[in-house]
C-alpha positions in Angstrom: 0.0 0.0 0.0 1.2 3.5 -0.8 0.6 6.5 1.4 0.3 10.2 0.6 -0.5 13.6 2.3 -4.1 14.5 2.9 -4.0 18.0 1.5 -2.4 20.5 3.8 -3.3 18.5 7.0 0.2 17.2 7.6 -1.1 13.7 8.0 -0.4 10.7 5.7 -3.2 8.4 4.5 -3.3 5.2 2.5 -4.0 5.6 -1.2 -7.2 3.7 -0.7 -9.9 4.7 1.8 -12.4 2.1 3.0 -16.0 3.3 3.2 -17.9 1.7 6.0 -21.5 2.4 4.8 -22.0 -1.4 4.6 -21.2 -2.0 8.3 -24.5 -2.9 10.0 -26.5 -2.6 6.8 -25.6 -5.1 4.1 -22.8 -6.5 6.1 -23.4 -7.9 9.6 -21.0 -7.5 12.5 -19.0 -10.6 11.6 -18.7 -9.8 8.0 -17.8 -6.2 8.9 -15.0 -7.5 11.1 -13.6 -9.6 8.3 -13.7 -6.6 6.0 -11.9 -4.4 8.5 -9.2 -6.9 9.2 -8.6 -7.5 5.5 -8.2 -3.7 4.9 -5.7 -3.5 7.8 -3.8 -6.5 6.3 -3.7 -4.6 3.0 -2.2 -1.5 4.7 -5.4 0.6 4.7 -5.5 2.9 7.7 -8.1 5.4 6.4 -11.7 4.6 7.1 -14.7 6.8 6.1 -18.0 6.8 8.0 -21.0 9.0 8.6 -23.7 9.3 11.3 -26.5 8.5 8.8 -24.9 5.2 7.7 -27.3 2.6 9.2 -28.6 5.4 11.4 -25.5 5.1 13.6 -25.0 1.4 13.3 -22.0 1.8 11.0 -20.3 4.1 13.5 -21.0 1.7 16.4 -19.5 -1.3 14.6 -16.5 0.7 13.4 -16.0 1.9 17.0 -15.8 -1.6 18.2 -13.4 -2.6 15.5 -10.9 0.2 16.1 -10.4 -0.7 19.7 -6.7 -1.4 20.3 -5.5 0.3 17.1 -7.3 3.7 17.2 -4.0 5.7 17.2 -2.9 4.0 14.0 -6.0 5.0 12.0 -7.5 8.1 10.3 -11.3 8.0 11.0 -13.9 10.3 9.4 -17.5 10.9 10.0 -20.1 13.4 8.7 -23.0 15.6 9.8 -26.0 17.1 8.0 -28.3 14.1 7.1 -31.5 13.4 9.1 -30.9 11.3 12.2 -34.3 11.6 13.7 -37.9 12.8 13.1 -37.4 16.2 14.7 -37.2 19.2 12.4 -33.9 20.1 13.9 -32.3 16.6 13.7 -30.6 17.5 10.4 -28.7 20.3 8.7 -25.6 22.3 9.6 -26.9 24.5 12.4 -24.6 24.9 15.4 -27.1 23.0 17.4 -27.1 20.0 15.1 -23.4 20.0 14.6 -22.6 20.0 18.3 -25.2 17.3 19.1 -24.2 15.2 16.2 -20.5 15.2 17.0 -21.1 14.2 20.6 -23.3 11.3 19.4 -20.8 10.2 16.8 -17.9 10.2 19.4 -20.0 8.1 21.7 -20.8 5.5 18.9 -17.2 5.5 17.7 -16.0 5.1 21.3 -13.2 7.6 20.7 -12.2 11.0 22.0 -11.8 12.7 18.6 -12.8 12.4 15.0 -9.8 12.9 12.7 -11.7 14.4 9.7 -15.3 15.6 10.1 -17.3 16.4 6.9 -20.2 18.6 6.2 -22.1 15.9 4.4 -24.1 18.2 2.1 -24.7 21.9 1.7 -27.4 23.5 3.9 -29.0 26.5 2.3 -31.1 27.2 5.4 -28.1 27.9 7.7 -25.6 30.7 7.2 -22.3 29.2 6.2 -20.4 31.2 8.8 -22.4 29.7 11.6 -21.5 26.1 10.5 -17.8 27.0 10.0 -17.5 28.7 13.4 -19.1 25.6 15.0 -16.5 23.4 13.3 -13.7 25.7 14.5 -15.0 25.5 18.1 -14.9 21.7 17.9 -11.3 21.8 16.6 -10.4 24.1 19.5 -12.0 21.6 21.9 -10.1 18.7 20.3 -13.3 16.8 19.4 -12.5 17.0 15.7 -9.0 17.5 14.2 -9.8 18.7 10.7 -13.0 20.0 9.1 -13.9 18.8 5.6 -16.6 19.2 2.9 -18.6 16.7 0.9 -21.0 17.3 -1.9 -20.5 21.0 -2.1 -20.0 22.9 -5.4 -16.5 24.3 -5.9 -17.7 27.9 -5.6 -19.3 27.3 -2.1 -16.1 25.5 -1.0 -14.0 28.5 -2.0 -16.3 30.8 -0.1 -15.9 28.6 3.0 -12.1 28.7 2.6 -12.2 32.5 2.3 -14.4 32.9 5.3 -12.0 30.7 7.4 -9.0 32.7 6.2 -10.7 36.0 7.0 -11.9 34.9 10.5 -8.9 32.8 11.5 -11.0 29.6 11.7 -9.8 26.1 11.1 -9.9 25.6 7.3 -11.4 22.5 5.6 -8.5 20.2 4.5 -10.4 17.8 2.3 -13.3 17.4 -0.1 -15.4 14.3 -0.9 -17.0 14.5 -4.3 -18.7 11.8 -6.5 -16.2 10.8 -9.2 -16.0 7.9 -11.7 -15.8 7.3 -15.4 -19.6 7.8 -15.7 -19.9 10.8 -13.4 -17.1 13.2 -14.3 -18.6 16.5 -13.3 -15.9 16.9 -10.6 -13.3 17.4 -13.4 -14.8 20.8 -14.4 -14.2 22.7 -11.2 -14.0 20.6 -8.0 -10.7 18.8 -8.8 -8.9 21.8 -10.3 -10.0 23.9 -7.3 -8.8 21.2 -4.8 -5.4 21.1 -6.6 -4.9 24.8 -6.4 -6.1 25.1 -2.8 -4.1 22.0 -1.7 -7.2 20.1 -0.5 -7.3 16.4 -0.1 -9.7 14.7 -2.5 -11.4 11.4 -1.4 -14.0 10.5 -4.1 -16.8 8.1 -3.5 -18.5 5.8 -6.0 -15.4 5.1 -8.1 -17.2 2.1 -9.6 -20.4 4.0 -10.3 -22.4 2.0 -7.7 -21.2 -1.2 -9.4 -22.3 -0.2 -12.9 -18.7 -0.1 -14.1 -18.1 -3.7 -12.9 -20.5 -5.0 -15.6 -23.1 -6.3 -13.2 -25.9 -4.4 -15.1 -24.9 -5.7 -18.5 -27.7 -5.2 -21.0 -29.4 -2.8 -18.6 -30.7 -5.7 -16.4 -30.9 -4.8 -12.7 -30.3 -7.7 -10.3 -32.7 -7.9 -7.3 -30.0 -7.4 -4.7 -28.2 -4.4 -6.0 -28.0 -0.7 -5.2 -29.9 0.3 -8.3 -32.7 -2.1 -7.3 -32.8 -1.3 -3.7 -32.2 2.5 -3.7 -34.0 5.2 -5.7 -31.2 7.6 -5.4 -28.7 5.2 -7.1 -31.3 4.3 -9.8 -31.7 8.0 -10.5 -28.0 8.6 -10.4 -26.8 5.8 -12.6 -29.9 4.2 -14.3 -29.7 5.9 -17.7 -29.2 3.6 -20.6 -26.1 5.6 -21.8 -24.3 4.7 -18.5 -24.7 1.0 -19.2 -23.3 1.6 -22.7 -20.2 3.3 -21.3 -19.9 0.5 -18.7 -20.0 -2.1 -21.5 -17.2 -0.4 -23.4 -15.2 -0.2 -20.1 -15.7 -3.8 -19.1 -14.6 -4.9 -22.6 -11.5 -2.8 -22.3 -10.7 -4.3 -18.9 -11.1 -7.8 -20.3 -8.7 -7.0 -23.1 -6.2 -5.8 -20.6 -6.7 -8.8 -18.4 -7.7 -6.9 -15.3 -10.9 -6.9 -13.2 -13.1 -3.9 -14.1 -13.7 -3.1 -10.4 -9.9 -2.8 -9.9 -9.5 -0.8 -13.1 -12.3 1.6 -12.2 -10.7 2.4 -8.8 -7.2 2.7 -10.3 -8.5 5.1 -13.0 -10.0 7.4 -10.3 -6.9 7.2 -8.1 -4.6 8.2 -11.0 -6.1 11.6 -11.4 -3.4 14.0 -10.0 -5.8 15.8 -7.7 -7.1 12.6 -6.1 -5.8 11.5 -2.7 -7.6 8.2 -2.1 -10.7 6.7 -3.8 -13.2 5.3 -1.3 -13.8 1.6 -1.8 -16.7 -0.2 -0.3 -17.8 -3.8 0.0 -20.5 -6.1 1.3 -18.3 -9.2 1.1 -14.6 -10.2 1.1 -14.8 -11.1 -2.6 -15.9 -7.6 -3.5 -13.2 -6.1 -1.3 -10.5 -8.2 -3.0 -11.7 -7.0 -6.4 -11.2 -3.4 -5.3 -7.9 -4.0 -3.6 -6.6 -5.2 -7.0 -6.3 -1.5 -8.0 -3.0 -1.4 -6.1 -1.5 -3.9 -8.6 -2.5 -2.0 -11.7 0.3 0.1 -13.3 -1.9 3.0 -14.5 -0.1 5.5 -16.7 -1.2 8.8 -18.1 -1.6 7.3 -21.6 -3.8 4.5 -20.3 -5.8 6.9 -18.2 -6.5 8.9 -21.4 -7.5 5.8 -23.3 -10.0 4.9 -20.6 -11.3 8.4 -20.4 -12.1 8.3 -24.1 -14.6 5.5 -23.4 -17.0 8.0 -21.8 -17.7 11.7 -22.2 -15.7 14.5 -20.7 -17.3 16.8 -18.2 -18.6 20.2 -19.3 -15.8 22.8 -19.1 -16.0 25.6 -16.5 -16.2 28.4 -19.0 -18.3 29.2 -22.1 -15.3 30.4 -24.0 -13.5 27.3 -25.4 -12.8 28.2 -29.0 -9.7 30.2 -28.2 -8.2 27.6 -25.8 
């Protein structure tokens, strides 16, 4: 396993991050323990979580698993998603951030969260209130580094500017969706992260499994993300995505590599990316993703794969003179 800096944080993380959304949901405690141990054996010390994963169950299981090796690991969690039926049990208000971090610390059985993400943008709360709440948590030692997930680049830059102006702890990392099908991050988020020295930890590198070929011909298996979750079906269910996946799987077969491993390696090779987030509901799925570390991705090969899909829209309307 290779390691690299997480933006300007000063900490090193494994070039693969394991996402624990499966813990306590599609993977029971025993399977979760097997997945965790295999990740550790592979050299992964970067684990991504969120309070909404399994409504706290993922954090609880991860908290049990990190006992005895907590100081060796970089652990993340997130705040914003609904954790209850109350009207204030969501969002990025100071109230919800403070209550949520305390609950996450308890479930994770730790005294601090290394990287704490705003899970989504909250248009109902002034950004400065949320950033100040994060800064207070940093000063209290309950979180070490703020971070941002699912924000547009322009909002992220606004947040960085506010922190610079007020002397608050700056976000050190962003977590966008990024894969061969969904390449919107290439337009502004990835260039912005590179310029601002932000870590980038993309999720869905396999396009919710579409890029593995499991939906060949557009057929959706019963036990799959596209079958079980409306959001994934809306995100990846277009016929054109299956067409791209078909070209990609054929390319992987020609190269003699597993498409899951190749999809992760392609995302990880982008110069702005720190560590793709891999997930799994079984050891077999995990082994497929871990195969990314054995793929000698090059710039030329990356370009060849990129040509199998469509580039993201550019960030300007003046391209004829470029």
